N, C-alpha and C positions, 0 to 999 in steps of 0.2 A: 514404348514412347507413343503418346497420342499423336495423330496426324496433325500437320501444320494447318492452321486456319488462316487462309489468305483472304484479304478483304476483297469484296466484289468490285472490280474495276469500273463497273457501270453505275455504281452507287453515287459517286461524286468525282469531281475533277481531281482533288487530292489523292483519292484512292487509285484512280487511273494512272496518275503520275507516279505514285509509289509502286504500283504493280509493274509498270514499264521499267522502272529503276531496278527492281528485283530481277525481272526477266533478263535484262541486259547484263547485270552483274553476274548472275548464275551462268549465263551463256558464255561469259568471259572466264568462267572457272574461278572466280574470286570469292572469298569470304567477305563478310562485312568488315572485319578487321583489316583485311588486305586492301579493300577499296578505300578506306579512310586513311590508311597509312600515308603519312606525308602531309596531311591536312591538319587543321587546328581542331578537328572534331573527333568524336568518339563513335564506336560501333553502336552503343545504345541509342544515340540520336538517329543514326542511319536506320536502325531497325524500326523506330517509330515513324520515320518518313516513309519507309516502304509499306507500312501498314496504313498510311494515310492519316496518322494521328497528329503529326507535327509538320510544319512547313519547312521547306529547304532554304537554309541560309545561302545567300548569293556566293559567298566564298567557297562553300562546299559544292555548289552546282558547277562552278568553274573548275574545281579540282576533279570532279567526277567526269566532266566532259573530256578533260585531258587524259584521264586514266583509262576511260572506256573508248575513247576515240569516237564520241557521238556527235561531233561536228557542232557543238554548241547547243544541242537540244535542250538540256536541262537548264542552261543559263538563259536561253531565249524564253522558256516557258515558266521560269521561276516566279516572276512577278505576277503572271496571269493566275497561277495556282494560288498564290498568296491572296490575290483579290477575290478568288472564288471562296477561299476559306473565311474571308472577312465580310462576306455578304450579310447584311443585317447588323453589323457591329459598328459602333461609332469609331471614327478615326482615332480618337484619343485612347480607345480601349483595344485597338486592333491587335496589339502584341500580347495582351494578357491571357487569352485562352491557351495559346501555345506555352506560355510561361507556366500556367497552372498545371498543364500536363507533364511538363518536364521538372516541376518543383519536387523537392524532398519533403517540404512542409508548407502548408498554407494555413495562415491564421487570419480569420475574418473578424472584423468588428462591425456590427450592423446596428447603428442607432436609429435609422429611419425606415428602412425596408429590409425584409428578409433577404439574405444573400442570394445572388443568382444561382449558385450551385445547389441551393436547397429549395428553390421555388417550384411549385407545380405549374402546369401549363395555364390553368385558370388564373393564378396569381400573376404570372408573367404577362398574360394578355391584358389583365386589368391595369397593371402598371404602365404598359406601353400605350394603351388607349388614353389613360389619364394624363401621362406626362406631356404628350404632344397631341391633343385632340384634333389639331388642324391637319395632321398627316393623313395620307391615303391609307385605307385599310390594308392594302397589300404591303405597304411599308412596315406597318405594325406587325403583320404576319411574318415578314422577313426577320424581324427582331426576335419574335417568339421562337422561330425555328433555330435561329443562331444560338439562343440561350439554351434551348433543348439540346443542341449539339454539344454545348459546353458540359452539360450534365453527363455525357457519355464518359467523362473522366472517372465516374464511379465504377465503370465496368472494366477499367484498365487493370491488368494483372499487377503492374507496378505503379500503383497510384500513390499520390502524396499523402502524408499523414495530415489529417484535417482537424482544426480546432476553431470553433465559432463561438463568439460572444454576442448575444442579442439583448436589446433592452426589453423589459417586460411588456411595454406598450405594444410591441409588435404582435404579441399573441393575445393581448386583451382587447385591442381596438380593431374590430373586423373591417377589412377592405373588401370582403366578399360575403355572399350570403352564408348563413350558418353551415349548411352542408359542405360547401366548398372550403370554408375556413377550417372545418374539422378535417377535411381531406388534406389541406395544406399542413396542418400541425402533425397529423399522422404520418405524412410523407417525411417530414423532418425527423421524426422518431425512427422511422424505418431506415433512412439513410444513415443516421448517426450510429444506430446499433449494428446495422449490417456491415458497416465499414470500419468498425472499431474506432470511430472518431469521437471527438469530445465536444459537448455543447454546454455552455454556461449562460445563465440569465442574470442580467443586472436588474435587481428589483426596483420597483417604482420608488421605494423609500430611499434609494441612493440618489439623492438630488444632485450632488456634485461628485465627479469622479474623473479620472484621466480620460483623454480623448473624447470629451463630451461635445466637442464642436464639429465633429465630422467622422465619416467612416474611414477605415484604413484596412488594407490587406498587406500582410507581411508574408513574404515568400523567401524560402531558402532553397539552394540548389546544390547538387552534388559536385559541380565543377565551375561554379561562378559565385560571386559575392551575393549576399542577400539584397532584396529589393523591397521597397514600400510602394504601394499604389494608393493614392488618395483621389477622391472624386467630388466634384461639385455638381450643380444642376446640369450644366452643359459642357463641363470640362473635366479632364482627368489628368493626372501627372504621375509618372514613375520616378521615384527618388532612389538614387544609389549613392549619394554623398555620405560617406561613412559616419560623420558626426550626427547627421539627421537620422540615418537608419538606426543608430544606437539610441537616440532619443525616443524614436517611435517604439522600438522594441522594449525599452524600459517602461514606457507608458502602458504598453500592452500587458506587460507582466504585472504592473500595478492594477490594471483593470481586472485581471483575473482575480486578484485579491478582493476587489470590490464586488465581484459577482458571486452568486450562489454556487455551492459545490455541484459537480456534474450530476450526481444522482438526484439531488433536490431540484435541479433545473429540469431534468427530464420528467420528474414527477409533476412539476408545474405545467409543463407542456401537455402532458397526459390529461391533467385535470381540466385545462382549458379546452382541449379537444372534446372531452366528454360533455362539457358545458354547451359547446356548439351543437353537438349531436342531439342533446336533449332539447335545445331550442328549436332545432329543425323538426324534430318529432312533434313538438307542440304546435308548430305551424301547419303540419299536414292535416 
């Protein structure tokens, strides 16, 4: 058996919180299953909290304090840790990164910008600078770092199954210089192929199709009902009302039918990346 890889407690507040939880649990001689017994939560969630990957729900923090006799330590610091996790993340999006990591499947529809989980740092920075040019540089940098942290999802041993659908305009209309656009598209190809994910492109010839008025993220979970996340310019909303969830899922399935097959989609991204590479060489 390979040695256990513990997170570095000094790397972040959530990692410190999780390391302290693991230390106190093991000092009490309890397994993860024994510690969560009697709560509404499971051992897989506790494992991810101990690794600093997910936040601690308040009800679990109260349960752990009682079971370990820690005098309210985890309850007192629960919100502070959550705030540290949410640095650089809009309030309406605050719960989504943890949901992504605990999801069984994530299905992204991106009509306007490449999804955050597939963005390069250069693409992230350009979007942050363009969306709110009046913000201070350090605020934009916080957002970039928060989005990079979301992308650590790809390194999780138990990551969700991912499916993304993009409009062709996103790969044809550059928002970055040619070299950086080539790197962005190559990054998408690497992520999709290395994680056995699926990518489809809705071609420019598909003038009308389902979900044409906005982005949508569909998430399913092992122990909770599915959710839909939708977003506007300065707002976002999580939808769990079953009839609406069903409607969004049906629309997403129809959108798959309107998109190119996965292999043809990847070939289109490859072709666009080569085009940007050639353009960059001609400019040198």
